N, C-alpha and C positions, 0 to 999 in steps of 0.2 A: 477412611482415606481422607487426605487433605489436598485441597486444590488452592493454588495461589494465582491470582490474576494480577499481572504487573503492567497493564496498559489499559487505555480507554478502549473498551470493546463493547459489542452489543450487550445490553443489560440482560437480555434473555439467557445468555450463557450462564451467568451466575445463578439466575433463578432456576434454570433446569438442573444444573449440576448440584445445587443445594438439596435437591430431592434425594441424592445418592451419597453425598459426602459433605464434609465441612469445607466451606468456601470462604476464603479471605481475599479481599481486595487490598492490595498494597496501599499504604497511606499516600505516597507521592507517585503520581502517574505521569509519564512512565517512570518505572523504578530505575535507579542508578545501579551499576554493577555492584557497588559496595552494599547497597540496601538489599539487593537480591541475594548476595552471598550470606548476609546476616539472617535472612528469612527463609531460605530454601531448604534448610537441613531436614525437616520432617515432611516435606511436600512430596506428594505422589504424582500430582498432575499440575503442570505449569501451563498457564494460558497467557499468550503474549502476542505482540505484533512484531516489531523489528528491533526494539531497544530493550535492554542493552544486549551487547554481543554475548552469546552463550558459548564460552570457551572452556578449556580444560579446567581452569580454576573454578568457574561456576559449577560445572558438572561434578567436580570432586567434592564441592560443598554440599551437593544434593545427595544425601545418603539414601533416600527412599524413592527418588524420582523414577517413574515408570513411563510417563507420557509427557510430551511437549506438544501442545496445540498452538499452532501459529495461525493467527487470523490475518493472513496475507498469503501471497503466492510464493515468493522467494524464500530460500533457506540459507542464503549466503552469510547470514549473521549467526549461524549455528555451526559448531564443529560437529557435523553429522557423523563423521567416521568415529570420533571418540564416543559420541552418544551411542552409536550402534555397538561399540565394544562393551559399553556398560549395560547394554540391554534396554536402552531407552528408545521407545518408539516415538517418531515425530510425524505429526499430521499437519498438513497445510490446507489452504482453502483456494484451490485453483479457480480462477474466474470470479472470485468474490468481488473484486473491485473493477472488473472489466468495463462496465458502463461508466463509472466515475472517471477512470483513466481516459477512456475514449472521449468523453465530454470535455475533459481538461485539454486533450489534444486539439479538439476543435476550438476551444476557447482561445488557445494560443495561436492557432491558424488565423482566426478572425482578428486577433490583436495585431498580428504581423501584417495581414493583408489590408487592414484598415488604418494602420499607423496609430493605434490608440495610445500606446505608451508615450510616443513623442507628442501627440496632441495633448495628452493629460499633463505632461511636463510643461508644455508651452502655456497652457491655461493656468496651472497652479503656481509655477515658478516665475515665468516671464510675464504673466498676466496679459497675454495676448492671444488672439484667435485669428487664424488665417484660413477661411473656409476653402480656399483653393488649394492650400498645401496638403489638406487631409481628405482628399476625395477617396483615396483608397482603391482597392480592386475587389471585385466580387469573386467568390469562390465558384459560383455557378459557371459551368462551361470549362473549368480547368480540369487538369488530370491530376489525380491523387495517387501517388505511389505508396503502397503499404508494404513494409518489410516485415515479414512474419504474419501469418494469417491464422493465429490462434484466436482465443476468445476476444482479446483486446483488438487485434487486427481486424477481425470480422466486424466487430461493432464500429470501429472507425470507418470501415468500408460502407456499412449501412448508413451511417451519418453522412458520409460523402455522397452517397447516392441521393439521400434526402435533400442535400444541398444542390443537387443537379450536376454533380461532378462525375467525370469518367474515372472509374476506380480500376487500377491495375495492382496486382499483388504478387509477391514472391514469398514462397515458404519452402524450405528444403524438405519438409516432411509432407 
């Protein structure tokens, strides 16, 4: 069996898979669609993140493909219906990046509440600093509304509570 890795993923994947099959990591990461089409002909297992889009053209070039392993949550970059028609199984990684996304969410909340983008611009470009202009607002004591309370939403809620926020959430499920 042959495995092709077309994006920067955890190195342990190649190490573990190489115990059971031939593993090749594409030369340029992430691979372009053209590069993938040229390399996918004899591949049984494809490991990727979100680029390039796996459409009918790519799937038709994959003569032996049995599995697509996606090191992310979403599958909107793969023609899942056509892959299913061809008997290709697709596996994703729910929750894999939940903490990273939640931390990024809080990073942006802090940037906005503290005005760091504008302050950075004033210092770097205008070469001025007005300490009264950038007092900002604390997150503590504020209410955080979370839409969707899956893995990411729950983690955002945990961080909100750690910041002393009141957390309210909505999830249709």
